[in-house]
C-alpha positions as CSV (number, residue, x, y, z in Angstrom):
1,M,53.1,276.5,143.5
2,L,49.5,276.3,144.3
3,L,48.0,273.7,147.0
4,S,45.7,272.5,143.9
5,D,48.4,271.8,141.6
6,A,48.5,268.1,140.6
7,T,52.1,266.8,141.2
8,I,53.9,263.7,141.9
9,L,55.4,263.3,145.2
10,E,57.9,260.5,145.9
11,N,60.2,259.0,148.4
12,A,61.7,255.6,149.0
13,H,58.5,254.3,150.8
14,V,56.0,255.6,148.7
15,R,54.7,257.6,145.4
16,L,51.7,259.9,145.6
17,E,50.2,260.3,141.9
18,P,47.5,262.5,141.0
19,L,44.3,260.1,141.5
20,G,42.9,258.9,138.3
21,P,40.7,255.9,136.7
22,Q,44.1,254.1,136.2
23,H,44.0,253.5,140.0
24,A,40.5,252.1,140.2
25,S,41.3,248.2,140.2
26,D,44.1,248.4,142.8
27,L,42.0,250.5,144.9
28,A,39.0,248.5,144.8
29,V,41.3,245.6,146.0
30,A,42.8,247.8,148.4
31,S,39.3,248.9,150.2
32,V,38.5,245.0,150.7
33,G,38.0,244.5,154.6
34,L,37.5,248.2,155.3
35,E,33.7,248.3,155.2
36,H,33.6,247.9,158.9
37,A,35.0,251.3,159.7
38,W,31.9,253.1,160.1
39,Y,33.4,256.3,161.5
40,T,35.4,257.1,158.3
41,S,34.7,257.1,154.6
42,V,36.0,254.4,152.7
43,P,34.4,253.4,149.3
44,L,33.3,249.7,148.8
45,P,35.1,247.9,146.1
46,A,32.3,248.6,143.3
47,G,32.3,252.4,144.6
48,V,35.8,253.2,144.0
49,P,35.5,254.5,140.3
50,E,32.5,257.1,141.5
51,E,34.8,258.0,144.6
52,I,37.7,258.7,141.9
53,A,35.3,260.6,139.8
54,R,34.0,262.5,142.7
55,R,37.4,263.5,144.0
56,S,38.7,264.3,140.4
57,A,35.5,266.7,139.9
58,M,36.5,268.4,143.4
59,R,40.2,268.8,142.0
60,D,38.7,270.3,138.8
61,A,36.9,272.9,141.0
62,G,40.2,273.6,142.9
63,T,38.7,272.6,146.3
64,M,40.5,269.3,146.6
65,N,43.9,267.8,145.5
66,P,43.6,264.0,145.6
67,W,46.3,261.5,145.1
68,A,46.5,257.7,144.9
69,V,49.1,256.2,147.6
70,L,51.3,253.6,145.8
71,R,53.7,251.1,147.5
72,E,55.9,249.5,145.0
73,G,54.0,250.6,142.0
74,V,50.5,249.2,143.6
75,A,47.7,251.8,144.8
76,V,47.0,250.9,148.3
77,G,45.0,253.8,149.4
78,M,44.1,257.6,148.7
79,T,44.7,260.7,150.5
80,C,44.3,264.4,149.6
81,F,44.7,268.1,150.3
82,C,41.1,269.4,151.0
83,G,39.7,272.5,152.5
84,I,42.1,274.4,150.3
85,D,42.0,278.2,151.0
86,Q,44.9,279.3,148.7
87,P,44.5,283.0,149.7
88,N,45.2,282.3,153.3
89,R,47.7,279.4,152.6
90,H,45.7,276.9,154.6
91,V,45.0,273.5,153.8
92,E,43.9,270.0,155.5
93,I,45.3,266.8,154.8
94,G,42.4,264.2,154.9
95,Y,40.2,261.8,153.2
96,T,43.0,259.5,154.0
97,W,42.5,255.6,153.9
98,L,45.0,252.7,153.4
99,A,44.5,249.2,152.9
100,L,44.8,246.8,155.6
101,S,48.1,245.6,154.4
102,A,49.5,249.2,154.3
103,Q,48.3,250.2,158.0
104,R,50.9,250.2,160.7
105,T,53.7,250.2,158.3
106,A,55.9,253.0,156.9
107,V,53.3,254.1,154.1
108,N,51.2,256.6,156.1
109,T,54.6,258.2,157.9
110,A,55.9,258.7,154.3
111,A,53.0,259.9,152.7
112,K,52.6,262.4,155.3
113,L,56.0,263.4,155.3
114,L,55.5,264.2,151.4
115,L,52.4,266.0,151.9
116,L,53.5,268.2,154.8
117,G,56.8,269.0,152.8
118,H,55.0,269.9,149.9
119,A,52.6,272.1,151.7
120,F,55.3,273.9,153.7
121,D,58.2,273.7,151.6
122,A,56.5,274.2,148.0
123,C,53.5,275.7,148.8
124,D,54.4,278.1,151.6
125,A,51.4,277.0,153.7
126,I,50.8,278.8,157.1
127,A,48.9,275.8,158.6
128,V,48.1,272.3,157.9
129,E,45.1,270.8,159.5
130,L,44.2,267.1,159.9
131,R,40.7,266.2,161.3
132,T,39.2,262.8,162.2
133,H,36.2,261.4,163.7
134,W,36.3,261.5,167.6
135,H,35.8,257.5,167.6
136,N,38.5,256.9,165.1
137,R,41.0,256.4,168.0
138,Q,43.5,254.8,165.5
139,S,43.6,257.8,163.4
140,R,43.6,260.0,166.3
141,A,46.5,258.5,167.8
142,A,48.5,258.3,164.1
143,I,47.9,262.1,163.9
144,A,49.5,262.8,167.4
145,R,52.5,260.5,166.4
146,L,52.9,262.8,163.6
147,G,53.5,265.7,165.9
148,A,50.2,267.6,165.1
149,K,48.8,269.3,168.2
150,Q,45.1,269.1,168.8
151,D,43.1,272.3,168.5
152,G,39.9,271.0,169.6
153,V,36.8,269.1,168.9
154,L,33.9,270.5,166.8
155,R,30.9,269.0,168.3
156,N,27.9,267.6,166.2
157,H,30.1,269.0,163.4
158,R,28.4,266.6,160.8
159,L,25.7,264.3,160.1
160,G,27.2,260.8,159.0
161,P,25.8,258.7,156.1
162,D,23.4,256.9,158.4
163,G,22.3,260.1,160.1
164,S,24.5,259.8,163.2
165,L,26.2,262.9,164.6
166,R,30.1,263.3,164.2
167,D,32.2,265.0,166.6
168,T,35.3,266.0,164.6
169,V,38.9,266.4,166.4
170,V,40.7,269.2,164.8
171,F,44.6,269.0,164.7
172,S,47.1,271.1,163.1
173,I,50.9,271.8,162.3
174,L,52.2,275.3,161.8
175,P,55.4,276.3,160.0
176,H,57.6,276.8,163.2
177,E,56.7,273.3,164.0
178,W,57.5,271.6,160.7
179,P,61.2,271.3,161.2
180,A,60.8,269.2,164.3
181,V,58.0,267.2,162.9
182,R,59.9,266.5,159.7
183,L,63.0,265.4,161.9
184,G,60.6,263.0,163.8
185,L,59.1,261.5,160.7
186,Q,62.1,261.0,159.2
187,E,63.4,259.2,162.2
188,R,60.5,257.0,162.4
189,L,61.2,256.0,158.7
190,R,64.8,255.0,159.4
191,G,63.4,252.8,162.5
192,G,64.7,254.7,165.3
């Protein structure tokens, strides 16, 4: 299976569906209240259809594999495989955002368990990367709790929409680390 193949991923907590226009109204509601997060890219409610179209075009080009994150049948966020390097079996999980109501719940843990399992078990990835803005401390802590190792910081890595410079923190998980990461995520979902 290719990292760019559209597929549904599901467990007891979440369902990841290939992102499409049918998710726009739920995601517009889910994005409310997230506009304060200057260090990440969450679309405003009116911009959700455009963001879905942008990610869908990248899926068609083979550079992104986007999903809508559903909890109890309602889309509460987006996530994707990006930076897909199929020949080297390397991928990044990123551009993830969740509604305020889904943050600090089982949703992110369950979604990452599905994405990592798909990357390592179905697509035979040799590395899965996660990146975040230096100032996004909540995301950095969440990535570390997943069991990812910090590889480093790319200083002045990007320009933000407002022209500010972004330092990007890079984490990764390797195949030999995946079994322990999987067990840790499963234990967290059991409430342990």
